[in-house]
Backbone as numpy.savetxt, mean C-alpha at the origin, in Angstrom:
# Nx Ny Nz CAx CAy CAz Cx Cy Cz
15.17 -12.67 7.69 14.62 -12.47 8.80 14.46 -10.87 9.47
15.32 -10.42 9.07 15.91 -9.15 10.52 14.54 -7.91 10.17
14.10 -8.18 8.52 13.12 -6.78 8.92 11.98 -7.08 8.57
11.69 -8.50 9.01 10.34 -9.27 8.98 9.80 -9.87 10.24
10.58 -9.59 12.07 10.33 -9.56 12.77 9.06 -8.68 13.06
8.96 -8.88 14.36 7.13 -8.70 14.47 7.78 -7.00 15.04
7.09 -6.12 14.50 7.21 -4.70 14.82 6.16 -4.19 15.62
7.37 -3.35 16.76 6.85 -2.81 17.93 6.30 -1.14 17.75
5.25 -0.89 17.65 4.52 0.21 17.50 4.18 1.10 18.93
5.58 2.05 19.11 5.13 2.77 20.45 3.93 3.59 20.93
3.61 3.87 19.74 2.30 5.27 19.91 1.49 5.34 18.86
0.38 5.29 18.89 -0.68 5.17 17.72 -1.84 6.90 18.06
-1.79 7.68 17.35 -2.33 8.50 17.41 -3.32 9.04 16.55
-4.17 9.66 16.07 -5.74 9.63 15.70 -5.97 11.29 15.63
-6.13 11.64 14.45 -6.60 13.03 14.70 -7.86 13.00 13.45
-9.15 13.24 13.24 -10.13 13.30 12.50 -10.32 14.42 11.75
-10.62 14.03 10.43 -10.86 15.91 9.78 -12.21 15.43 9.32
-13.28 15.86 9.85 -14.80 15.93 9.74 -15.33 16.32 8.63
-14.55 17.15 7.78 -15.01 17.79 6.50 -14.98 16.49 5.46
-14.35 15.43 5.32 -14.05 14.85 4.55 -13.80 13.16 4.65
-14.47 13.30 6.03 -14.76 10.83 6.87 -13.08 10.83 6.87
-12.00 11.38 7.14 -10.61 10.88 6.58 -10.38 11.31 8.31
-9.32 10.29 8.86 -8.54 10.55 9.80 -7.18 10.36 9.51
-6.38 11.64 10.25 -4.98 11.44 10.12 -4.71 10.33 11.76
-3.94 9.25 11.19 -2.82 8.53 12.28 -1.70 8.29 12.07
-1.11 8.60 13.58 0.97 8.30 13.24 0.94 7.55 13.93
2.00 6.69 13.95 2.64 5.79 14.44 4.12 5.67 14.02
5.22 4.89 15.47 6.13 4.48 15.08 6.37 3.68 14.98
7.58 3.36 14.19 7.97 1.84 13.66 9.38 1.63 14.37
9.76 0.62 14.17 10.74 -0.35 15.26 11.83 0.44 15.46
12.10 1.26 14.36 13.12 1.94 14.52 13.11 3.84 14.77
12.36 3.83 15.42 11.86 4.94 15.47 11.26 6.29 14.40
10.94 5.88 13.30 10.46 6.66 12.77 9.16 6.92 12.81
8.63 8.41 12.89 7.13 8.40 13.00 6.56 8.42 11.55
5.61 7.67 11.62 5.21 7.28 10.21 3.48 8.14 10.16
3.02 9.02 9.25 1.65 9.59 9.35 1.21 8.88 8.14
-0.58 8.89 8.34 -1.06 8.20 7.35 -2.52 8.65 7.40
-2.96 8.58 6.39 -4.64 9.14 6.37 -5.66 7.96 6.27
-6.70 7.24 6.95 -6.98 6.68 7.40 -8.52 6.60 6.91
-8.62 6.10 5.83 -10.38 6.19 5.06 -11.21 5.24 5.66
-12.83 5.52 5.83 -13.46 4.38 6.21 -14.91 4.82 5.81
-15.48 3.72 5.62 -16.83 4.04 5.05 -17.68 4.81 6.06
-18.63 5.97 5.35 -18.84 6.87 6.32 -20.23 6.48 7.19
-20.46 5.14 6.98 -21.67 4.75 8.09 -20.70 4.15 8.93
-19.46 3.82 9.14 -18.94 3.31 9.91 -17.61 4.65 10.62
-18.05 5.92 10.59 -17.37 7.38 10.82 -16.93 7.36 11.99
-16.22 7.53 13.30 -16.22 7.28 14.57 -16.42 8.91 14.83
-16.00 9.06 16.18 -16.63 10.12 16.93 -15.24 10.55 17.05
-14.98 12.17 17.42 -13.92 12.78 17.75 -13.28 12.07 18.81
-11.70 11.52 18.69 -10.60 11.10 19.38 -11.16 9.63 20.19
-12.03 8.73 18.45 -12.38 7.46 19.20 -11.48 6.55 18.08
-10.43 5.60 18.90 -9.73 4.45 17.60 -11.18 3.95 17.20
-10.66 3.48 15.50 -11.14 2.63 15.07 -11.81 1.75 15.35
-13.37 1.13 15.22 -13.40 -0.30 15.57 -13.71 -1.07 14.37
-13.28 -2.53 15.13 -13.47 -3.01 13.39 -14.39 -4.48 14.19
-14.83 -4.55 15.74 -15.88 -5.68 15.89 -17.03 -5.18 15.57
-17.64 -5.21 14.30 -19.06 -4.50 14.24 -19.80 -5.25 12.79
-20.93 -5.65 12.91 -20.80 -6.47 11.43 -20.42 -5.58 10.23
-20.13 -6.33 9.64 -19.82 -6.03 7.89 -18.77 -5.11 7.56
-17.40 -5.41 8.91 -16.27 -4.38 8.61 -15.25 -5.55 8.63
-14.81 -5.87 7.25 -13.82 -6.95 7.07 -12.78 -7.17 6.31
-12.55 -6.03 5.70 -11.63 -5.72 4.92 -10.31 -4.31 4.61
-9.37 -4.21 4.84 -8.29 -3.16 4.67 -7.73 -2.95 3.64
-7.52 -2.15 3.01 -6.39 -2.03 2.14 -5.33 -0.99 2.45
-3.74 -1.56 2.48 -2.74 -0.82 2.97 -2.23 -0.41 1.84
-1.97 1.40 1.28 -1.74 1.93 -0.31 -0.71 2.76 0.18
0.72 2.19 -0.85 1.89 2.43 -0.81 2.32 3.51 -1.69
2.67 4.80 -1.48 2.80 5.34 -2.64 4.34 5.56 -3.70
4.44 6.32 -4.71 5.60 6.05 -5.15 6.31 7.45 -5.36
8.24 7.65 -5.86 8.51 8.13 -5.30 8.68 9.48 -6.81
8.48 10.53 -6.52 8.17 11.36 -5.31 6.86 11.70 -5.53
6.31 11.61 -4.02 4.94 11.17 -4.01 4.07 11.32 -2.81
3.08 11.42 -2.59 2.88 11.34 -0.60 1.23 10.18 -1.05
0.76 10.17 0.68 0.02 9.59 0.90 -1.76 10.29 0.37
-1.50 11.44 -0.27 -2.61 12.23 -1.04 -2.77 11.44 -2.42
-1.75 10.90 -2.75 -2.14 10.22 -4.09 -3.06 9.35 -4.38
-3.52 9.01 -3.21 -4.06 7.66 -3.31 -6.08 8.09 -2.78
-6.02 9.55 -2.81 -7.19 9.82 -1.91 -8.70 9.38 -3.00
-8.15 9.91 -4.37 -9.69 9.41 -5.23 -9.89 7.99 -5.14
-9.14 7.23 -4.96 -9.20 5.85 -5.43 -9.43 5.31 -4.04
-9.26 5.41 -2.87 -9.73 5.23 -1.67 -10.83 5.95 -1.31
-11.06 6.86 -1.72 -12.66 7.46 -1.73 -13.77 6.24 -2.44
-13.28 5.47 -3.11 -13.71 4.85 -4.13 -13.95 3.76 -3.59
-13.08 3.42 -3.19 -13.45 2.22 -2.49 -13.98 1.67 -0.76
-14.01 3.08 -0.01 -14.78 2.99 1.08 -15.83 3.03 0.51
-16.59 3.35 -0.45 -17.84 3.56 -0.93 -18.55 2.06 -0.99
-17.86 1.24 -1.48 -18.17 -0.29 -1.82 -17.94 -1.13 -0.28
-17.30 -0.45 0.95 -16.95 -0.85 2.06 -15.05 -1.40 2.56
-14.72 -0.93 1.77 -13.73 -1.07 1.81 -12.53 -0.14 3.18
-12.03 -0.36 3.77 -11.44 0.61 4.07 -9.84 0.48 3.95
-9.33 1.98 4.07 -7.67 2.30 3.26 -6.66 3.10 4.34
-6.37 2.25 4.62 -5.21 3.44 5.41 -3.79 3.90 4.02
-3.12 5.21 4.07 -2.76 5.69 2.85 -1.34 6.40 3.96
-0.27 5.70 3.36 0.67 5.97 4.55 2.04 7.26 3.61
2.18 8.04 4.19 3.51 8.53 3.82 4.98 7.87 4.00
5.42 7.07 3.30 6.70 6.23 3.51 7.84 7.16 4.21
8.88 6.67 5.15 9.83 7.92 5.40 10.44 8.40 4.75
10.31 10.10 5.18 11.19 10.59 4.37 10.28 11.36 3.52
8.98 10.94 3.06 8.21 11.50 2.13 7.22 12.37 3.02
6.61 13.32 2.30 5.15 13.97 3.14 5.30 14.20 4.28
4.68 13.97 5.22 4.48 14.28 6.77 5.12 13.00 7.46
5.95 12.26 6.71 6.80 11.14 7.72 8.28 11.58 7.69
8.57 12.70 8.19 9.94 13.24 8.42 10.38 13.05 9.47
9.98 12.86 10.64 10.19 13.00 11.68 11.07 11.09 12.29
11.70 11.84 13.17 12.50 10.20 13.90 13.43 10.57 14.80
13.31 9.36 15.76 13.76 9.32 17.22 15.93 10.18 16.96
16.32 9.84 15.12 17.61 9.82 15.15 17.43 10.97 14.18
16.60 12.00 13.87 16.58 12.90 13.68 15.70 13.18 12.32
15.32 14.48 11.50 14.55 14.56 10.23 14.86 13.74 9.24
13.93 13.40 8.57 14.29 12.56 7.19 13.98 12.87 5.76
15.02 12.91 5.05 14.15 13.63 3.46 14.63 12.61 2.41
13.72 11.95 1.45 13.98 10.73 0.91 15.17 11.03 -0.27
15.83 12.48 -0.41 16.17 13.60 -1.73 17.71 13.20 -0.83
18.29 12.85 0.04 18.95 12.53 0.44 19.46 10.87 1.22
18.49 9.99 0.51 18.78 8.61 1.01 19.43 8.10 0.75
20.47 6.90 0.71 20.72 5.57 0.00 20.15 4.97 -0.59
20.15 3.80 -0.75 19.39 2.83 -1.48 19.16 2.02 -0.13
20.01 1.88 0.45 19.65 1.24 1.66 18.65 1.69 2.67
18.44 3.22 2.80 17.48 4.04 3.76 16.26 3.76 2.96
16.39 3.75 1.81 14.99 3.27 1.24 14.75 1.98 1.28
15.26 1.25 1.59 14.99 -0.26 1.62 14.73 -0.25 3.05
14.83 0.57 3.98 13.73 0.51 5.17 13.04 1.06 5.68
11.86 1.50 4.22 10.68 1.79 4.28 9.90 0.14 4.20
10.39 -0.96 4.42 10.15 -2.04 4.75 9.24 -1.91 5.88
10.14 -1.26 6.90 9.58 -1.44 8.43 8.67 -0.43 8.35
8.12 0.58 7.33 7.25 1.20 7.51 5.80 0.08 7.17
5.81 -0.57 6.01 5.20 -1.36 5.72 4.71 -2.38 7.01
5.90 -3.14 7.88 5.67 -3.57 9.04 4.80 -3.35 9.84
5.16 -1.75 9.97 4.20 -0.79 11.22 3.21 -0.66 10.59
2.53 -0.44 9.69 1.13 0.04 8.99 -0.11 -1.40 9.17
1.29 -2.52 8.73 0.46 -4.09 8.98 0.37 -4.09 10.48
1.22 -3.98 11.35 0.91 -4.38 12.70 -0.40 -3.32 13.02
-0.56 -1.99 12.65 -1.62 -1.05 13.57 -2.99 -1.58 12.97
-2.87 -2.15 11.63 -4.05 -2.91 10.98 -4.62 -4.09 11.94
-3.37 -5.04 12.43 -3.66 -6.43 12.77 -4.65 -5.61 14.28
-3.97 -4.76 15.11 -4.23 -3.71 16.23 -5.75 -3.63 16.30
-6.29 -3.23 15.08 -7.98 -2.77 15.65 -8.94 -4.13 14.76
-8.13 -5.14 14.38 -8.93 -6.34 14.05 -9.04 -6.54 12.87
-7.79 -6.26 11.70 -8.12 -7.05 10.50 -7.01 -7.77 10.40
-7.24 -8.94 10.14 -6.17 -10.21 9.79 -5.79 -10.16 8.79
-4.68 -10.68 8.19 -4.01 -10.79 6.97 -5.23 -10.70 6.20
-5.96 -12.14 6.09 -6.63 -12.59 4.92 -7.33 -11.17 4.46
-7.71 -10.38 5.33 -8.65 -9.55 4.79 -8.24 -7.92 4.58
-6.26 -8.14 4.48 -5.70 -6.74 4.20 -5.46 -6.92 2.86
-5.67 -5.81 2.18 -5.20 -5.88 0.49 -3.75 -4.84 0.59
-3.07 -5.48 -0.30 -1.79 -3.96 -0.75 -1.89 -3.62 -2.18
-1.83 -2.32 -2.09 -1.60 -1.78 -3.52 -0.52 -1.04 -3.37
0.00 -0.69 -4.37 1.48 -0.10 -4.47 1.77 0.47 -5.72
2.74 1.79 -5.83 2.71 2.11 -6.96 4.25 2.24 -7.11
4.91 2.01 -8.27 6.22 2.15 -8.16 7.47 1.33 -6.93
7.61 2.17 -6.51 8.74 1.37 -5.47 7.68 0.67 -4.14
6.15 1.59 -4.29 5.61 0.96 -3.19 4.89 -0.36 -3.91
4.86 -0.35 -4.93 4.40 -1.96 -5.49 5.55 -3.00 -5.19
6.74 -2.42 -5.42 7.89 -3.42 -5.33 7.52 -3.59 -3.84
7.46 -2.73 -2.63 7.33 -2.98 -1.04 6.08 -3.88 -0.71
5.15 -3.47 -1.85 4.00 -4.60 -2.07 3.88 -5.75 -1.99
4.36 -6.26 -3.15 5.09 -7.44 -3.64 6.53 -8.34 -2.65
6.78 -7.48 -2.02 7.63 -7.80 -1.10 7.43 -8.44 -0.20
6.18 -7.80 0.49 5.51 -8.07 1.47 4.66 -9.14 1.45
4.22 -9.33 0.50 3.20 -10.75 0.23 4.02 -12.04 0.26
5.18 -11.99 -0.77 5.60 -12.68 -1.02 6.17 -13.32 0.12
6.13 -12.48 1.43 6.75 -13.27 2.59 5.84 -13.87 3.51
4.60 -13.09 3.08 3.19 -13.45 3.77 2.00 -14.00 2.79
2.04 -15.47 2.90 1.10 -15.63 1.87 -0.34 -15.42 2.35
-0.85 -15.27 3.72 -1.88 -14.60 3.87 -2.45 -13.52 3.75
-1.30 -12.82 2.99 -2.26 -11.63 1.78 -2.96 -11.91 0.73
-4.16 -11.55 1.26 -4.75 -12.21 -0.28 -4.84 -11.95 -1.72
-4.46 -10.39 -1.94 -4.23 -9.74 -3.13 -3.37 -8.45 -2.77
-2.60 -8.85 -4.04 -1.85 -6.99 -4.32 -2.54 -6.45 -5.42
-1.91 -5.21 -5.71 -2.29 -4.36 -6.80 -0.79 -3.73 -7.20
-0.04 -3.65 -8.32 1.09 -3.22 -8.46 0.93 -2.65 -9.73
0.93 -0.94 -9.44 0.99 -0.07 -10.57 2.15 0.08 -11.02
2.95 0.04 -12.33 4.46 0.21 -12.53 5.85 -0.44 -11.59
5.36 -1.63 -11.24 6.21 -2.40 -10.73 7.72 -2.28 -11.31
8.68 -2.76 -10.92 10.32 -2.81 -11.49 10.81 -3.98 -11.09
11.85 -4.51 -11.73 12.42 -5.85 -11.44 13.47 -5.19 -10.28
13.73 -4.04 -9.86 14.26 -3.34 -9.10 14.67 -1.91 -8.81
13.51 -1.51 -7.51 13.78 -0.17 -7.34 14.17 0.14 -5.71
15.54 1.01 -5.75 16.18 1.10 -5.06 16.90 -0.27 -3.66
17.38 -1.31 -4.79 17.49 -2.19 -4.27 16.45 -2.87 -3.42
15.32 -2.37 -3.74 13.92 -3.71 -3.35 13.82 -4.74 -4.64
14.32 -5.72 -5.10 14.80 -6.58 -6.12 13.44 -7.77 -5.52
12.63 -7.72 -6.86 10.98 -8.36 -7.06 11.03 -9.68 -7.83
11.79 -9.77 -8.76 11.84 -10.83 -9.50 11.75 -12.22 -8.90
13.01 -12.60 -7.49 12.60 -13.69 -7.13 11.66 -13.54 -6.28
10.95 -12.89 -5.61 10.10 -12.22 -4.70 8.86 -12.84 -5.03
8.76 -12.72 -6.04 7.13 -12.92 -7.36 7.31 -13.99 -7.16
8.13 -14.84 -7.25 7.61 -16.27 -7.42 7.60 -16.92 -6.67
7.44 -16.51 -5.34 6.97 -16.92 -3.87 5.41 -17.11 -3.69
5.43 -15.99 -4.60 3.43 -15.54 -4.18 3.16 -16.88 -4.59
1.67 -17.70 -3.76 0.83 -19.10 -3.95 -0.09 -18.59 -4.75
-0.87 -19.63 -5.50 -1.76 -19.99 -5.80 -3.06 -19.23 -5.46
-2.99 -19.01 -4.21 -4.11 -18.69 -3.52 -4.19 -17.50 -3.14
-2.79 -16.52 -3.95 -2.94 -15.04 -3.94 -3.28 -14.54 -5.13
-3.99 -13.48 -5.36 -4.47 -12.57 -6.19 -3.80 -11.40 -6.62
-3.41 -11.12 -7.77 -2.51 -9.99 -8.19 -2.63 -9.31 -9.48
-2.71 -7.97 -9.30 -3.14 -7.21 -10.28 -1.72 -6.37 -10.87
-1.16 -6.19 -11.97 -0.26 -5.66 -12.40 -0.38 -4.59 -13.60
0.09 -3.68 -13.43 -0.21 -2.99 -14.58 1.05 -1.38 -15.21
0.63 -1.26 -16.33 2.14 -0.68 -16.81 1.74 0.01 -17.71
2.52 1.29 -18.44 2.24 2.02 -19.62 3.52 1.91 -20.42
2.90 1.36 -21.93 3.75 1.44 -22.80 5.83 2.07 -23.07
5.44 3.27 -22.41 6.33 4.53 -22.77 7.31 4.21 -21.32
6.89 3.40 -20.18 7.61 3.71 -19.02 7.76 2.39 -19.59
9.29 2.22 -20.38 9.51 1.22 -21.07 10.62 0.29 -19.41
10.75 1.00 -18.80 11.56 -0.29 -17.60 10.08 -0.99 -16.92
9.08 -0.32 -16.35 8.15 -0.98 -15.33 7.46 -1.76 -16.41
7.22 -1.38 -18.29 6.65 -2.12 -19.08 7.40 -3.16 -18.73
8.57 -3.56 -19.55 9.37 -4.82 -19.31 9.33 -5.70 -18.74
9.52 -5.05 -17.08 9.50 -5.42 -16.09 7.78 -6.33 -15.63
7.18 -6.00 -15.90 5.85 -6.65 -15.64 5.53 -7.43 -16.48
6.07 -7.63 -17.54 6.00 -8.92 -18.84 6.71 -9.89 -17.95
8.06 -9.33 -17.46 8.80 -10.49 -17.18 8.12 -10.99 -15.62
7.92 -10.31 -14.48 7.04 -10.80 -13.59 5.56 -10.92 -13.63
4.67 -11.15 -14.76 3.55 -12.06 -15.09 3.77 -13.30 -15.38
5.26 -13.36 -15.76 5.60 -14.84 -16.45 6.28 -15.67 -15.11
6.62 -14.74 -14.09 7.17 -16.08 -12.99 6.49 -15.92 -11.66
5.41 -15.63 -11.88 4.27 -15.71 -10.55 3.54 -16.60 -10.74
3.21 -17.77 -9.69 1.99 -18.59 -9.61 0.87 -18.08 -9.20
0.34 -16.86 -8.86 -0.17 -16.01 -8.63 -1.60 -15.62 -9.06
-2.86 -15.84 -8.97 -3.85 -15.71 -10.15 -3.70 -13.88 -10.34
-3.65 -14.38 -11.69 -3.01 -12.63 -11.82 -3.81 -12.51 -13.19
-3.59 -10.75 -13.41 -4.44 -9.86 -14.40 -3.79 -8.81 -14.71
-3.02 -8.82 -15.80 -2.07 -7.81 -16.17 -3.01 -6.69 -17.54
-2.12 -5.36 -16.81 -3.68 -4.61 -17.75 -2.40 -3.68 -18.25
-2.11 -3.48 -19.43 -0.49 -3.13 -20.21 -1.44 -1.69 -21.21
-0.91 -0.40 -20.63 -1.73 0.70 -21.69 -0.19 1.48 -22.30
-0.97 2.58 -22.97 -0.08 3.26 -23.87 -0.71 5.09 -23.01
1.03 5.54 -23.05 1.02 6.54 -22.86 -0.08 7.35 -21.99
-0.14 6.49 -20.61 -0.65 6.95 -19.19 -0.06 7.14 -18.20
1.30 7.14 -18.48 2.37 7.18 -17.47 2.66 6.52 -16.65
3.02 7.09 -15.29 3.66 6.05 -14.11 3.19 6.00 -12.68
3.09 4.89 -12.21 2.46 5.03 -11.09 1.27 5.35 -10.92
1.07 5.99 -10.04 -0.49 6.42 -9.91 -0.98 7.79 -10.68
-0.11 8.17 -11.69 -0.36 9.19 -12.70 -1.12 8.39 -13.42
-1.18 6.83 -13.85 -2.25 6.15 -14.63 -3.65 6.28 -14.19
-3.96 6.19 -12.64 -4.86 6.74 -12.31 -5.81 8.03 -13.53
-4.92 9.20 -13.15 -5.45 10.35 -13.74 -5.59 10.10 -15.16
-4.79 9.55 -15.64 -4.70 9.10 -17.43 -5.83 8.23 -17.68
-5.77 7.32 -16.97 -6.47 6.45 -17.64 -7.64 6.47 -16.95
-8.92 6.66 -16.84 -10.16 6.99 -16.34 -10.48 5.62 -15.66
-10.49 4.75 -16.62 -11.29 3.71 -15.74 -10.50 2.91 -14.90
-9.46 3.12 -14.97 -7.94 2.10 -14.03 -8.83 2.31 -12.57
-9.03 3.29 -12.13 -9.77 3.27 -10.56 -10.91 2.15 -10.80
-11.98 2.16 -11.32 -12.86 1.44 -11.35 -12.55 0.21 -11.39
-11.93 -0.27 -12.76 -11.21 -1.30 -12.77 -10.76 -2.59 -11.33
-9.94 -1.44 -11.00 -9.36 -1.89 -9.52 -10.41 -2.63 -8.59
-11.33 -1.54 -8.68 -12.57 -1.43 -7.34 -13.37 -2.59 -7.64
-13.38 -3.11 -8.98 -14.31 -4.12 -9.51 -13.75 -5.51 -9.14
-11.91 -5.66 -9.38 -11.83 -6.55 -9.32 -11.36 -6.65 -8.26
-11.21 -6.50 -6.80 -11.29 -6.58 -5.91 -12.57 -6.85 -4.85
-14.10 -6.48 -5.62 -15.29 -6.55 -5.27 -15.30 -7.99 -5.63
-14.90 -8.63 -6.50 -14.95 -9.98 -7.06 -14.24 -11.06 -5.94
-12.85 -10.94 -5.94 -11.94 -11.38 -5.10 -12.54 -11.70 -3.50
-13.73 -10.55 -2.75 -13.89 -10.81 -1.65 -15.31 -10.53 -1.95
-16.09 -11.66 -2.98 -17.36 -11.63 -2.87 -17.61 -12.90 -1.84
């Protein structure tokens, strides 16, 4: 239960990029890591300068937390996030600790290249912090979707397994065990009320075989997409041109 206790966020700040309707958000995890994230919202709901996002307006219903692969950062979700905002979803794309701009903490600088597995596993606290941010601005867990790639996919499944109110999870190139974040047992805890989309490419042999095993173990309402020669994690979104649209369509159907 240690990593799943309530995460106390000490500070939230927003910086707005008026050119692309994206806001930069920072918050601090309970262990003192400053997480930097990109907050995408439908243009009709964009805020004025220095305003906190509001979710008490009509039509604001669902948010997506996006967890990148390693090595990558929050910008790997930009294209998908922009497509999702066009159909009404809000998207929070984080830099996990030690990646991108999330390199500062109360204990000193962070670099994922120097992490041992236990430090990678502390990224669970980054997920808790992001969920806390979304809840604080009005999104209930039932209206939060998790999308992850590679280790981010494992983090998404791991969190959803302990939080059955999470309705939908998209896992691109998950593995049975990335950096000690094991999900073979966790995925069996997903319920029949949860929706799961799994995707992997055949030449990515570890993830490809993992997806087949995970697909058999879950009770969630699942959809499995298997490809050839389209790479790993968010690389699949670039090489498999229709995958982004398929994800968007899948989520639209779930939240009708």
